[in-house]
C-alpha positions in Angstrom: 161.5 -28.0 -230.0 164.4 -28.5 -227.7 165.1 -26.4 -224.6 168.7 -25.3 -224.7 171.4 -24.9 -222.0 174.4 -22.7 -222.8 177.6 -23.4 -220.9 181.2 -22.2 -221.1 183.6 -24.9 -222.3 186.9 -23.3 -221.2 187.7 -21.1 -218.1 184.9 -18.7 -218.7 184.8 -15.4 -220.6 184.0 -17.3 -223.8 181.4 -14.9 -225.2 178.3 -16.5 -223.7 176.5 -13.2 -223.4 176.3 -12.6 -227.2 175.4 -16.1 -228.0 172.7 -16.2 -225.3 171.4 -12.9 -226.6 171.3 -14.2 -230.1 169.5 -17.4 -229.1 167.1 -15.6 -226.9 165.3 -14.2 -229.9 164.2 -17.8 -230.5 163.3 -18.5 -226.8 160.5 -17.3 -224.7 162.1 -17.7 -221.3 165.8 -17.2 -220.3 167.0 -18.7 -217.0 170.3 -18.0 -215.2 171.0 -21.1 -213.1 174.3 -20.7 -211.2 177.0 -18.3 -210.0 176.6 -14.8 -208.6 177.6 -11.3 -209.6 181.2 -12.4 -210.0 180.4 -13.3 -213.6 179.6 -10.9 -216.4 178.1 -11.0 -219.9 178.6 -8.1 -222.3 176.0 -7.6 -225.0 176.3 -5.1 -227.8 172.9 -4.1 -229.3 173.3 -1.4 -231.9 175.4 1.3 -230.3 174.5 0.4 -226.8 176.7 -1.9 -224.6 175.0 -3.8 -221.8 177.2 -5.3 -219.0 175.1 -7.8 -217.1 176.2 -9.7 -213.9 173.1 -11.1 -212.2 170.4 -10.3 -214.7 169.7 -12.9 -217.5 170.6 -11.8 -221.0 166.9 -12.1 -222.1 166.1 -8.8 -220.5 167.6 -6.9 -223.5 164.9 -8.4 -225.7 161.3 -7.2 -225.2 158.6 -9.8 -224.5 160.9 -12.3 -222.8 160.6 -13.7 -219.3 163.9 -13.7 -217.4 164.4 -15.9 -214.4 167.2 -16.0 -211.7 167.2 -19.6 -210.5 167.7 -21.1 -207.1 171.3 -22.1 -208.1 172.4 -18.5 -208.2 173.6 -16.8 -205.0 172.1 -13.3 -205.0 173.5 -10.0 -203.6 170.2 -8.1 -203.3 171.9 -4.7 -203.3 173.9 -5.6 -206.4 170.8 -6.9 -208.0 168.8 -3.7 -207.4 171.8 -1.5 -208.5 172.0 -3.5 -211.8 168.3 -3.1 -212.4 168.7 0.6 -212.0 171.7 0.7 -214.3 169.9 -1.2 -217.0 166.7 0.9 -216.7 168.9 3.9 -217.3 170.0 2.3 -220.6 166.4 2.0 -221.6 165.5 -1.5 -220.6 162.0 -2.2 -219.1 162.5 -4.3 -216.0 159.7 -5.2 -213.5 158.3 -8.2 -211.7 156.3 -8.9 -214.9 159.4 -9.9 -216.9 161.9 -10.7 -214.1 161.4 -13.5 -211.5 163.8 -14.4 -208.7 163.6 -17.9 -207.1 162.2 -17.5 -203.6 164.6 -20.3 -202.4 167.7 -18.7 -203.7 170.4 -17.9 -201.1 171.5 -14.3 -200.5 174.9 -12.8 -200.4 175.3 -10.5 -197.4 178.0 -7.8 -196.7 179.7 -10.2 -194.3 180.2 -12.7 -197.1 182.2 -10.2 -199.1 184.2 -9.2 -196.0 185.0 -12.8 -195.3 185.9 -13.5 -198.9 188.4 -10.6 -199.1 189.9 -11.3 -195.6 190.7 -14.9 -196.6 192.2 -14.0 -199.9 194.4 -11.5 -198.2 195.5 -14.1 -195.7 196.4 -16.6 -198.4 199.1 -14.2 -199.8 200.9 -15.8 -202.7 198.4 -18.8 -202.6 195.4 -16.6 -203.6 192.7 -18.5 -205.5 191.8 -15.3 -207.5 188.3 -14.7 -206.3 186.5 -11.5 -207.1 186.1 -10.8 -203.4 182.3 -10.5 -203.8 181.3 -13.2 -201.3 180.2 -15.8 -203.8 182.2 -18.7 -202.2 181.2 -18.0 -198.6 177.6 -17.7 -199.7 177.7 -21.1 -201.3 179.4 -22.5 -198.1 176.6 -21.2 -196.0 174.0 -22.6 -198.4 175.5 -26.1 -198.0 176.0 -25.5 -194.3 172.3 -24.9 -193.9 172.7 -21.4 -192.4 172.0 -19.2 -195.5 169.5 -16.4 -195.6 167.2 -17.0 -198.5 165.0 -14.7 -200.5 161.9 -16.2 -198.8 163.3 -15.3 -195.4 162.9 -11.6 -196.2 159.1 -12.1 -195.9 159.4 -13.8 -192.5 160.7 -11.5 -189.7 161.2 -14.3 -187.2 163.0 -16.6 -189.6 165.1 -13.7 -190.8 166.3 -13.0 -187.2 167.1 -16.6 -186.6 169.0 -17.0 -189.9 171.1 -13.8 -189.3 171.9 -15.0 -185.7 173.1 -18.4 -187.0 175.1 -16.7 -189.9 176.8 -14.1 -187.7 177.8 -16.7 -185.1 179.8 -18.4 -187.9 181.0 -15.3 -189.8 182.1 -13.2 -186.8 184.1 -16.1 -185.4 186.0 -16.5 -188.7 186.5 -12.7 -189.1 187.8 -12.5 -185.5 190.3 -15.2 -186.3 191.4 -13.3 -189.4 191.8 -10.0 -187.5 189.0 -8.4 -189.6 186.1 -6.2 -188.3 183.0 -8.1 -187.2 179.4 -7.3 -188.1 176.7 -6.0 -185.9 173.4 -7.9 -185.8 171.1 -4.9 -185.5 172.8 -3.1 -188.4 172.6 -6.1 -190.7 169.0 -6.8 -189.9 168.1 -3.2 -190.5 169.7 -3.3 -193.9 167.8 -6.5 -194.8 164.5 -5.1 -193.6 165.0 -2.0 -195.6 165.7 -3.8 -198.9 163.1 -6.6 -198.4 160.1 -4.7 -199.9 162.2 -3.8 -203.0 163.3 -7.4 -203.6 160.2 -9.5 -202.7 158.0 -8.3 -205.6 160.4 -10.3 -207.9 160.3 -13.5 -205.7 158.4 -16.5 -207.1 158.5 -20.4 -207.0 160.2 -20.4 -210.3 160.4 -24.2 -210.5 156.6 -24.1 -210.9 156.7 -21.4 -213.6 159.2 -23.5 -215.5 157.2 -26.7 -215.2 154.1 -24.9 -216.5 156.2 -23.4 -219.4 157.6 -26.8 -220.3 154.2 -28.4 -220.3 152.9 -25.6 -222.5 155.7 -26.2 -225.0 157.4 -22.8 -224.5 161.0 -22.5 -225.5 163.4 -22.1 -222.5 167.0 -21.0 -222.7 169.3 -21.8 -219.7 172.2 -19.4 -219.3 175.3 -20.5 -217.5 178.2 -18.4 -216.0 181.9 -19.1 -215.9 183.2 -22.3 -217.7 183.6 -26.0 -217.3 187.2 -25.8 -216.2 186.0 -23.6 -213.3 183.5 -26.2 -212.1 183.9 -26.9 -208.4 184.0 -30.7 -209.2 185.4 -31.0 -212.7 187.6 -27.9 -213.0 191.2 -27.1 -212.0 190.5 -27.4 -208.3 191.1 -25.4 -206.0 191.4 -22.6 -208.6 187.7 -22.9 -209.5 184.4 -21.1 -208.8 182.2 -22.3 -205.9 179.4 -23.8 -208.0 178.8 -26.4 -210.7 179.1 -24.8 -214.1 178.4 -27.8 -216.2 175.0 -28.4 -217.9 173.7 -30.7 -215.2 173.4 -27.7 -213.0 170.9 -26.1 -215.3 168.3 -28.6 -214.0 169.3 -28.5 -210.3 169.8 -24.7 -210.3 166.4 -23.9 -211.7 164.1 -26.7 -210.5 163.3 -28.3 -213.9 163.6 -31.9 -214.8 166.9 -32.9 -216.5 164.9 -34.5 -219.4 163.6 -31.0 -220.2 167.0 -29.9 -221.6 167.3 -31.1 -225.1 170.4 -29.5 -226.5 173.6 -28.3 -224.7 175.6 -25.6 -226.5 179.2 -25.1 -225.3 180.8 -21.7 -225.9 184.4 -21.9 -226.9 186.9 -19.2 -228.0 189.1 -19.9 -231.0 192.0 -19.5 -228.5 192.1 -19.8 -224.7 191.9 -17.3 -221.9 191.8 -17.4 -218.1 191.3 -14.8 -215.4 193.0 -15.0 -212.0 195.2 -17.7 -210.5 195.5 -21.4 -211.5 197.0 -23.7 -214.1 196.9 -22.6 -217.7 199.0 -25.0 -219.9 198.8 -23.0 -223.1 199.4 -19.6 -221.6 201.5 -17.3 -223.7 203.5 -14.7 -221.8 205.2 -13.3 -224.9 204.2 -10.8 -227.6 201.7 -13.2 -229.1 199.9 -13.5 -225.8 199.8 -9.7 -225.6 198.5 -9.5 -229.1 195.7 -11.9 -228.5 194.7 -9.9 -225.3 194.8 -6.6 -227.1 192.9 -7.8 -230.2 190.3 -9.7 -228.2 189.9 -6.8 -225.7 190.5 -9.4 -223.0 189.4 -7.6 -219.8 186.9 -9.0 -217.3 183.4 -7.5 -217.6 182.9 -7.4 -213.8 186.5 -6.9 -212.5 188.3 -5.2 -215.4 191.2 -7.6 -214.8 193.3 -8.5 -217.8 192.8 -12.0 -218.9 195.7 -14.4 -219.5 195.8 -15.6 -223.1 197.1 -18.7 -225.0 196.6 -21.0 -227.9 193.5 -23.2 -228.2 193.6 -26.1 -225.7 191.8 -29.0 -227.4 192.4 -31.3 -224.4 190.6 -29.1 -221.9 187.7 -28.5 -224.3 187.4 -32.2 -225.2 187.1 -32.9 -221.4 184.4 -30.2 -221.1 182.5 -31.7 -224.0 182.3 -34.9 -222.0 181.6 -33.6 -218.5 179.1 -31.0 -219.6 177.3 -33.2 -222.2 177.9 -30.7 -224.9 176.1 -31.5 -228.2 177.7 -28.7 -230.2 179.9 -25.6 -229.8 179.6 -22.0 -230.6 183.1 -20.9 -231.6 183.7 -17.2 -230.8 186.3 -14.6 -231.6 187.7 -16.3 -234.7 188.6 -12.9 -236.1 191.2 -12.4 -233.3 193.3 -14.9 -235.1 193.3 -13.0 -238.4 196.8 -12.3 -239.7 198.8 -15.0 -238.0 201.1 -17.0 -240.3 201.0 -20.0 -237.9 198.4 -21.0 -235.3 199.1 -23.7 -232.7 196.6 -26.1 -231.1 197.3 -28.1 -227.9 196.5 -31.7 -228.6 198.0 -33.4 -225.4 200.0 -32.7 -222.3 203.4 -33.9 -221.2 204.7 -34.2 -217.7 208.2 -35.6 -217.5 208.0 -38.8 -219.5 204.3 -39.2 -219.1 201.6 -38.1 -221.6 198.1 -37.0 -220.8 195.0 -36.8 -223.1 193.0 -35.2 -220.3 193.3 -32.6 -217.5 194.7 -34.5 -214.5 192.9 -33.9 -211.2 196.0 -33.5 -209.0 197.1 -30.0 -208.2 200.8 -30.7 -208.7 200.1 -32.5 -212.0 198.0 -29.6 -213.2 200.8 -27.1 -212.4 203.5 -29.2 -214.1 201.9 -30.3 -217.3 203.2 -28.8 -220.5 201.3 -28.5 -223.8 202.0 -30.7 -226.9 201.3 -28.6 -230.0 200.5 -29.2 -233.6 200.7 -26.3 -236.0 197.9 -25.0 -238.3 198.3 -22.7 -241.2 197.0 -19.2 -240.5 195.2 -16.7 -242.8 195.7 -13.0 -243.6 192.1 -12.3 -244.9 189.7 -10.7 -242.5 187.0 -12.9 -240.9 185.5 -10.1 -238.9 181.8 -9.7 -239.6 181.5 -12.9 -241.6 177.9 -14.3 -241.7 178.3 -17.4 -243.9 180.9 -20.0 -244.6 181.4 -18.4 -248.0 182.8 -15.3 -246.3 185.6 -17.3 -244.6 189.1 -18.1 -245.9 189.7 -21.7 -246.7 192.5 -22.0 -244.1 190.1 -20.6 -241.4 187.6 -23.3 -242.3 190.4 -25.9 -242.2 191.3 -24.7 -238.7 187.7 -25.0 -237.6 187.4 -28.5 -239.0 190.5 -29.6 -237.2 189.2 -28.2 -233.9 186.0 -30.2 -234.4 188.0 -33.4 -234.9 190.1 -32.8 -231.8 187.3 -32.0 -229.4 184.8 -34.5 -230.7 181.9 -32.1 -231.2 180.6 -30.1 -234.2 180.6 -26.3 -234.5 176.9 -25.3 -234.4 177.5 -21.6 -234.4 180.3 -19.3 -235.3 180.7 -15.7 -234.0 183.0 -13.3 -235.9 182.5 -10.1 -233.9 180.6 -8.8 -230.8 177.8 -7.5 -233.0 174.5 -9.5 -232.8 174.2 -10.4 -236.4 177.8 -11.3 -237.2 177.0 -15.0 -236.6 177.2 -18.0 -238.8 174.4 -20.5 -237.9 175.3 -24.1 -238.8 172.8 -25.9 -236.6 169.9 -24.3 -234.8 169.9 -25.7 -231.2 166.2 -25.0 -230.8 165.4 -27.1 -233.9 166.5 -30.4 -232.4 
């Protein structure tokens, strides 16, 4: 049986939460391997809606072990608040079913303050961060000055880390005319929260290796999408971590060979939150309609998402860089009722044509989509659970997408409900 990594194949918000939840029934362990509490997954189970940011989606299913890997940057206060919120919705969460990598880097209040101060200073050149400190936390991790989960158990190391961190943060905040942070106050807050966080801490790389050797099924859950990858996305309008499938191994401590199938989540159209290039964006009534039908608002921020036609160029590139074996196509029902649906098959910039997303910032800002048209359908696809439930023109649209992106549709989602899913190929069966 293959272990499965689930990654976004667009600019995030593709519906990973529902797909991971659906797959987690077949898994025994669910691992979150990158990002922070800037990403959100919405799950609908019966009449209860769960909005998760840091917690792995496996927690909504009893009997599953959920792991927050070392590739995640963790705001400990946000983590505990989310645990409390989910417990209030009836979920059983304890150190028995939730493990936190002891070598994961922490997000401190100064990270958020620095994030917001820099975005404000950028003015019209804002990147579009959530202001929650994710970027600065990754910077400190790479700069070897991060406070990690394990430091909460070592008072001497904690003091040294905080001193090193504040030396850097306060200098930056001072330069940005923002309030600085007091050492004593920050240490007091960390000492207060340490006994609440440390029971969850564990060497998760070892747990995962033991699980792999025992043949237990593991599901790796990504956040954001391939076009937001810090290396392969639309830089600098990207997140601060690697979002492609290769990060599932590095961000959890498991061998790359342990990941047998990579599932890319892809909407039947395209959305993006925040700033940055978006070649197929529709700023007309059609774009508004897609946003309204798809309830395109961020799970974490509530920001309205920008909407546009399906961009086969960007998804095809994500298929390559993320090593995607098959896609889960979501929100097909949002396209119900259109007479004509467009698909971006290439880009044009001046007299030059592109069959990939160029790396240059100016080129990304100036490329224009080249479209082909597909026939729409007026029958409803919402709630479909088999190919027989789909209109012939909808199936034709799906087949054309497969041809353009170079990957098969392994799953099809037709509503937020758990069971409104068409399974074409079981990723765990490979």
